[in-house]
C-alpha positions in Angstrom: -211.1 86.6 13.2 -211.5 83.2 13.7 -213.7 81.9 11.2 -213.7 79.9 8.6 -214.9 82.0 5.0 -215.3 78.9 2.8 -214.6 75.6 3.4 -214.2 73.0 5.9 -211.2 72.2 8.4 -211.2 69.0 10.4 -211.4 70.5 13.9 -207.4 69.2 15.2 -206.2 71.1 11.8 -208.5 74.4 12.7 -206.9 74.1 15.8 -203.5 73.5 14.4 -204.3 76.4 12.5 -205.6 78.6 14.5 -202.7 78.1 16.9 -200.3 78.7 14.2 -201.9 82.3 13.2 -201.7 83.6 16.6 -198.4 83.3 16.6 -197.6 85.6 13.8 -200.5 88.2 13.4 -198.8 91.3 12.7 -196.5 89.5 10.1 -199.4 87.3 8.4 -201.8 91.1 8.1 -198.5 93.0 6.5 -197.8 90.2 4.4 -201.8 90.8 2.6 -201.5 94.2 2.8 -197.7 94.3 1.2 -199.0 91.2 -1.0 -195.3 90.1 -0.8 -195.8 86.9 0.3 -192.7 84.8 2.7 -192.5 81.7 5.2 -193.1 82.0 8.5 -191.7 79.2 10.7 -194.1 76.1 11.6 -195.3 75.1 14.7 -193.1 73.4 17.4 
């Protein structure tokens, strides 16, 4: 899913967020489902 549900991000920021999220989709979904959140590595 590449849709902002609510709010606004500038285009460049949105591209970075999407790039980062595509690196960790399973980990992010696991954290969402368990509601146990942890840090993920930043973009390089």
